[in-house]
RODREN-323370 format. One record per atom (N, C-alpha, C): residue number from 1; y, z, x; residue in three letters; chain. Coordinates in Angstrom, 2 decimals, decimal comma, padded with zeros to 5 digits, m for minus. Layout:
BEGIN
  resi        y        z        x  resn  chain
   NUM        Y        Z        X   ALA      A
...
END
This chain:
BEGIN
  resi        y        z        x  resn  chain
     1  m001,18   000,00   000,84   UNK      A
     1   000,00   000,00   000,00   UNK      A
     1   001,25   000,00   000,89   UNK      A
     2   002,22  m000,80   000,52   UNK      A
     2   003,47  m000,88   001,27   UNK      A
     2   004,25   000,42   001,13   UNK      A
     3   004,82   000,89   002,22   UNK      A
     3   005,62   002,11   002,18   UNK      A
     3   007,03   001,78   001,74   UNK      A
     4   007,26   001,85   000,46   UNK      A
     4   008,58   001,56  m000,10   UNK      A
     4   009,36   002,86  m000,25   UNK      A
     5   010,65   002,72  m000,49   UNK      A
     5   011,49   003,90  m000,73   UNK      A
     5   010,96   004,65  m001,95   UNK      A
     6   010,57   003,91  m002,98   UNK      A
     6   010,01   004,55  m004,18   UNK      A
     6   008,79   005,40  m003,81   UNK      A
     7   007,92   004,88  m002,97   UNK      A
     7   006,74   005,64  m002,55   UNK      A
     7   007,13   006,87  m001,74   UNK      A
     8   008,14   006,74  m000,88   UNK      A
     8   008,63   007,90  m000,11   UNK      A
     8   009,13   008,99  m001,05   UNK      A
     9   009,90   008,60  m002,05   UNK      A
     9   010,44   009,56  m003,02   UNK      A
     9   009,29   010,27  m003,72   UNK      A
    10   008,33   009,51  m004,20   UNK      A
    10   007,18   010,10  m004,90   UNK      A
    10   006,42   011,07  m004,01   UNK      A
    11   006,13   010,66  m002,79   UNK      A
    11   005,37   011,50  m001,88   UNK      A
    11   006,09   012,80  m001,58   UNK      A
    12   007,37   012,71  m001,26   UNK      A
    12   008,14   013,92  m000,91   UNK      A
    12   008,24   014,88  m002,09   UNK      A
    13   008,51   014,34  m003,28   UNK      A
    13   008,64   015,21  m004,46   UNK      A
    13   007,30   015,82  m004,85   UNK      A
    14   006,22   015,06  m004,73   UNK      A
    14   004,89   015,61  m005,01   UNK      A
    14   004,59   016,79  m004,08   UNK      A
    15   004,85   016,60  m002,80   UNK      A
    15   004,53   017,63  m001,81   UNK      A
    15   005,41   018,87  m001,98   UNK      A
    16   006,68   018,68  m002,26   UNK      A
    16   007,62   019,80  m002,29   UNK      A
    16   007,63   020,56  m003,62   UNK      A
    17   007,47   019,84  m004,74   UNK      A
    17   007,68   020,48  m006,04   UNK      A
    17   006,44   020,48  m006,94   UNK      A
    18   005,34   019,93  m006,49   UNK      A
    18   004,08   019,91  m007,24   UNK      A
    18   004,29   019,66  m008,73   UNK      A
    19   004,91   018,53  m009,07   UNK      A
    19   005,21   018,28  m010,48   UNK      A
    19   003,97   017,98  m011,32   UNK      A
    20   004,06   018,36  m012,59   UNK      A
    20   003,01   017,99  m013,55   UNK      A
    20   003,17   016,52  m013,91   UNK      A
    21   004,42   016,09  m013,99   UNK      A
    21   004,74   014,70  m014,30   UNK      A
    21   005,83   014,25  m013,34   UNK      A
    22   005,66   013,06  m012,80   UNK      A
    22   006,66   012,48  m011,91   UNK      A
    22   006,71   010,99  m012,18   UNK      A
    23   007,90   010,52  m012,54   UNK      A
    23   008,11   009,09  m012,75   UNK      A
    23   009,33   008,68  m011,94   UNK      A
    24   009,14   007,72  m011,05   UNK      A
    24   010,22   007,21  m010,21   UNK      A
    24   010,36   005,73  m010,54   UNK      A
    25   011,53   005,35  m011,06   UNK      A
    25   011,78   003,97  m011,46   UNK      A
    25   012,89   003,39  m010,60   UNK      A
    26   012,61   002,25  m009,99   UNK      A
    26   013,62   001,53  m009,22   UNK      A
    26   014,48   000,76  m010,21   UNK      A
    27   015,74   001,16  m010,35   UNK      A
    27   016,67   000,51  m011,27   UNK      A
    27   017,67  m000,38  m010,54   UNK      A
    28   017,38  m000,71  m009,31   UNK      A
    28   018,31  m001,51  m008,51   UNK      A
    28   018,61  m002,86  m009,15   UNK      A
    29   017,62  m003,43  m009,84   UNK      A
    29   017,80  m004,74  m010,48   UNK      A
    29   018,91  m004,71  m011,54   UNK      A
    30   019,29  m003,52  m012,00   UNK      A
    30   020,34  m003,38  m013,01   UNK      A
    30   021,74  m003,36  m012,38   UNK      A
    31   021,80  m003,50  m011,07   UNK      A
    31   023,06  m003,37  m010,35   UNK      A
    31   023,33  m004,61  m009,51   UNK      A
    32   024,53  m004,69  m009,01   UNK      A
    32   024,96  m005,84  m008,22   UNK      A
    32   024,50  m005,68  m006,77   UNK      A
    33   023,20  m005,83  m006,57   UNK      A
    33   022,59  m005,71  m005,23   UNK      A
    33   021,63  m006,89  m005,04   UNK      A
    34   021,27  m007,18  m003,80   UNK      A
    34   020,34  m008,29  m003,56   UNK      A
    34   018,97  m008,03  m004,21   UNK      A
    35   018,31  m009,09  m004,58   UNK      A
    35   016,96  m008,99  m005,16   UNK      A
    35   016,05  m008,23  m004,21   UNK      A
    36   015,21  m007,39  m004,78   UNK      A
    36   014,27  m006,61  m003,97   UNK      A
    36   014,84  m005,33  m003,40   UNK      A
    37   016,08  m005,02  m003,72   UNK      A
    37   016,72  m003,80  m003,19   UNK      A
    37   016,06  m002,55  m003,75   UNK      A
    38   016,15  m001,47  m002,98   UNK      A
    38   015,69  m000,15  m003,41   UNK      A
    38   016,82   000,83  m003,12   UNK      A
    39   017,81   000,82  m003,99   UNK      A
    39   018,99   001,64  m003,77   UNK      A
    39   019,39   002,50  m004,97   UNK      A
    40   018,88   002,18  m006,15   UNK      A
    40   019,21   002,90  m007,37   UNK      A
    40   017,91   003,33  m008,06   UNK      A
    41   017,77   004,64  m008,28   UNK      A
    41   016,52   005,15  m008,85   UNK      A
    41   016,78   006,11  m010,00   UNK      A
    42   015,83   006,15  m010,91   UNK      A
    42   015,79   007,14  m011,99   UNK      A
    42   014,52   007,96  m011,77   UNK      A
    43   014,68   009,27  m011,70   UNK      A
    43   013,55   010,16  m011,46   UNK      A
    43   013,42   011,14  m012,63   UNK      A
    44   012,25   011,15  m013,23   UNK      A
    44   011,91   012,16  m014,22   UNK      A
    44   010,85   013,04  m013,57   UNK      A
    45   011,15   014,32  m013,46   UNK      A
    45   010,23   015,24  m012,79   UNK      A
    45   010,09   016,50  m013,63   UNK      A
    46   008,84   016,86  m013,89   UNK      A
    46   008,50   018,02  m014,71   UNK      A
    46   007,74   018,98  m013,81   UNK      A
    47   008,33   020,18  m013,62   UNK      A
    47   007,71   021,13  m012,69   UNK      A
    47   007,93   022,56  m013,16   UNK      A
    48   006,91   023,39  m012,96   UNK      A
    48   007,03   024,83  m013,22   UNK      A
    48   008,08   025,46  m012,31   UNK      A
    49   008,34   024,84  m011,17   UNK      A
    49   009,32   025,39  m010,22   UNK      A
    49   010,74   025,37  m010,78   UNK      A
    50   010,96   024,65  m011,88   UNK      A
    50   012,29   024,61  m012,51   UNK      A
    50   012,49   025,74  m013,52   UNK      A
    51   011,42   026,46  m013,86   UNK      A
    51   011,54   027,57  m014,82   UNK      A
    51   012,60   028,56  m014,38   UNK      A
    52   013,49   028,91  m015,30   UNK      A
    52   014,52   029,91  m015,04   UNK      A
    52   015,69   029,42  m014,19   UNK      A
    53   015,71   028,14  m013,86   UNK      A
    53   016,79   027,61  m013,02   UNK      A
    53   017,72   026,73  m013,85   UNK      A
    54   019,01   026,85  m013,58   UNK      A
    54   020,01   026,01  m014,23   UNK      A
    54   019,85   024,57  m013,74   UNK      A
    55   020,37   023,64  m014,50   UNK      A
    55   020,26   022,22  m014,18   UNK      A
    55   020,77   021,91  m012,77   UNK      A
    56   021,90   022,47  m012,40   UNK      A
    56   022,48   022,18  m011,08   UNK      A
    56   021,56   022,67  m009,96   UNK      A
    57   020,89   023,78  m010,16   UNK      A
    57   019,96   024,30  m009,15   UNK      A
    57   018,74   023,38  m009,04   UNK      A
    58   018,29   022,85  m010,15   UNK      A
    58   017,17   021,92  m010,14   UNK      A
    58   017,53   020,65  m009,37   UNK      A
    59   018,72   020,14  m009,64   UNK      A
    59   019,17   018,93  m008,94   UNK      A
    59   019,32   019,19  m007,45   UNK      A
    60   019,81   020,35  m007,10   UNK      A
    60   019,93   020,70  m005,68   UNK      A
    60   018,56   020,75  m005,01   UNK      A
    61   017,56   021,23  m005,73   UNK      A
    61   016,20   021,28  m005,18   UNK      A
    61   015,72   019,87  m004,84   UNK      A
    62   015,92   018,94  m005,78   UNK      A
    62   015,50   017,56  m005,57   UNK      A
    62   016,33   016,92  m004,46   UNK      A
    63   017,63   017,13  m004,49   UNK      A
    63   018,51   016,54  m003,47   UNK      A
    63   018,15   017,03  m002,07   UNK      A
    64   017,75   018,28  m001,96   UNK      A
    64   017,35   018,82  m000,66   UNK      A
    64   016,10   018,11  m000,14   UNK      A
    65   015,14   017,90  m001,03   UNK      A
    65   013,90   017,22  m000,65   UNK      A
    65   014,19   015,77  m000,21   UNK      A
    66   015,15   015,14  m000,87   UNK      A
    66   015,45   013,73  m000,59   UNK      A
    66   016,72   013,55   000,24   UNK      A
    67   017,11   014,56   000,99   UNK      A
    67   018,36   014,52   001,75   UNK      A
    67   018,45   013,32   002,68   UNK      A
    68   017,38   013,01   003,37   UNK      A
    68   017,39   011,88   004,32   UNK      A
    68   017,67   010,57   003,59   UNK      A
    69   017,00   010,35   002,47   UNK      A
    69   017,19   009,12   001,70   UNK      A
    69   018,58   009,06   001,08   UNK      A
    70   019,07   010,19   000,59   UNK      A
    70   020,40   010,23  m000,02   UNK      A
    70   021,51   010,05   001,00   UNK      A
    71   021,21   010,33   002,24   UNK      A
    71   022,18   010,17   003,33   UNK      A
    71   022,28   008,73   003,80   UNK      A
    72   021,45   007,87   003,28   UNK      A
    72   021,45   006,50   003,78   UNK      A
    72   021,16   005,47   002,73   UNK      A
    73   019,89   005,23   002,47   UNK      A
    73   019,48   004,07   001,69   UNK      A
    73   019,68   004,19   000,18   UNK      A
    74   019,59   005,40  m000,37   UNK      A
    74   019,76   005,57  m001,82   UNK      A
    74   021,25   005,65  m002,15   UNK      A
    75   021,68   004,75  m003,02   UNK      A
    75   023,07   004,73  m003,46   UNK      A
    75   023,27   005,58  m004,72   UNK      A
    76   022,26   005,56  m005,62   UNK      A
    76   022,38   006,30  m006,88   UNK      A
    76   021,02   006,87  m007,27   UNK      A
    77   021,05   008,10  m007,77   UNK      A
    77   019,84   008,78  m008,18   UNK      A
    77   020,10   009,50  m009,50   UNK      A
    78   019,51   008,98  m010,58   UNK      A
    78   019,62   009,61  m011,89   UNK      A
    78   018,46   010,58  m012,03   UNK      A
    79   018,77   011,86  m012,22   UNK      A
    79   017,74   012,89  m012,27   UNK      A
    79   017,56   013,46  m013,66   UNK      A
    80   016,30   013,59  m014,05   UNK      A
    80   015,90   014,27  m015,27   UNK      A
    80   014,90   015,32  m014,83   UNK      A
    81   015,37   016,55  m014,67   UNK      A
    81   014,56   017,66  m014,14   UNK      A
    81   014,23   018,62  m015,28   UNK      A
    82   012,96   018,68  m015,63   UNK      A
    82   012,55   019,44  m016,81   UNK      A
    82   011,43   020,41  m016,49   UNK      A
    83   011,39   021,49  m017,26   UNK      A
    83   010,23   022,37  m017,24   UNK      A
    83   009,18   021,73  m018,14   UNK      A
    84   007,93   022,13  m018,02   UNK      A
    84   006,91   021,59  m018,92   UNK      A
    84   007,25   021,81  m020,40   UNK      A
    85   007,80   022,98  m020,74   UNK      A
    85   008,16   023,27  m022,14   UNK      A
    85   009,25   022,31  m022,62   UNK      A
    86   010,26   022,05  m021,79   UNK      A
    86   011,33   021,13  m022,18   UNK      A
    86   010,79   019,72  m022,37   UNK      A
    87   009,91   019,30  m021,49   UNK      A
    87   009,32   017,97  m021,60   UNK      A
    87   008,55   017,84  m022,90   UNK      A
    88   007,79   018,87  m023,24   UNK      A
    88   007,02   018,88  m024,48   UNK      A
    88   007,95   018,83  m025,69   UNK      A
    89   009,03   019,64  m025,67   UNK      A
    89   010,00   019,67  m026,77   UNK      A
    89   010,62   018,30  m027,02   UNK      A
    90   010,85   017,56  m025,96   UNK      A
    90   011,47   016,24  m026,05   UNK      A
    90   010,45   015,12  m026,24   UNK      A
    91   009,21   015,48  m026,34   UNK      A
    91   008,12   014,50  m026,49   UNK      A
    91   008,15   013,48  m025,35   UNK      A
    92   008,57   013,94  m024,17   UNK      A
    92   008,57   013,07  m023,00   UNK      A
    92   009,70   012,07  m022,93   UNK      A
    93   010,67   012,19  m023,82   UNK      A
    93   011,77   011,23  m023,85   UNK      A
    93   012,95   011,72  m022,99   UNK      A
    94   013,47   010,82  m022,18   UNK      A
    94   014,69   011,09  m021,41   UNK      A
    94   015,67   009,96  m021,66   UNK      A
    95   016,93   010,21  m021,38   UNK      A
    95   017,98   009,22  m021,64   UNK      A
    95   017,81   007,99  m020,76   UNK      A
    96   018,20   006,85  m021,33   UNK      A
    96   018,26   005,62  m020,55   UNK      A
    96   019,44   005,69  m019,60   UNK      A
    97   019,34   005,02  m018,49   UNK      A
    97   020,46   004,96  m017,56   UNK      A
    97   021,54   004,06  m018,14   UNK      A
    98   022,82   004,37  m017,88   UNK      A
    98   023,90   003,54  m018,40   UNK      A
    98   023,95   002,19  m017,69   UNK      A
    99   024,56   001,24  m018,34   UNK      A
    99   024,76  m000,09  m017,75   UNK      A
    99   025,66   000,03  m016,53   UNK      A
   100   025,39  m000,77  m015,53   UNK      A
   100   026,21  m000,79  m014,32   UNK      A
   100   027,52  m001,52  m014,63   UNK      A
   101   028,65  m000,89  m014,27   UNK      A
   101   029,94  m001,51  m014,46   UNK      A
   101   030,67  m001,71  m013,14   UNK      A
   102   030,03  m001,33  m012,04   UNK      A
   102   030,68  m001,42  m010,75   UNK      A
   102   030,20  m002,60  m009,94   UNK      A
   103   030,77  m002,76  m008,76   UNK      A
   103   030,33  m003,78  m007,82   UNK      A
   103   030,49  m005,19  m008,31   UNK      A
   104   031,49  m005,43  m009,19   UNK      A
   104   031,73  m006,78  m009,65   UNK      A
   104   030,81  m007,21  m010,77   UNK      A
   105   030,03  m006,29  m011,32   UNK      A
   105   029,09  m006,65  m012,38   UNK      A
   105   029,68  m006,45  m013,77   UNK      A
   106   030,75  m005,64  m013,87   UNK      A
   106   031,29  m005,28  m015,19   UNK      A
   106   032,11  m006,34  m015,84   UNK      A
END
């Protein structure tokens, strides 16, 4: 399997946060970037490690794990950080990412 940025994200988050559910979607095609780019991602992660933590703390946990990628290749990261109970309450639904209006695409 090719070692893509998406695979790196998945591997690091699996190892650090042991999620019950992890979905990493490359949304770069929705932006004004060259074909095949890996710069814009949507991550849905469901982990017991988020229990009792505010949203900002959860995002900081993910950002810390992905610090190297966020310091360089990743331009945008949409995070949906949920506890198992929250994921169940929402029936697994998370918001769609907004349309890109930047980079000459709007």
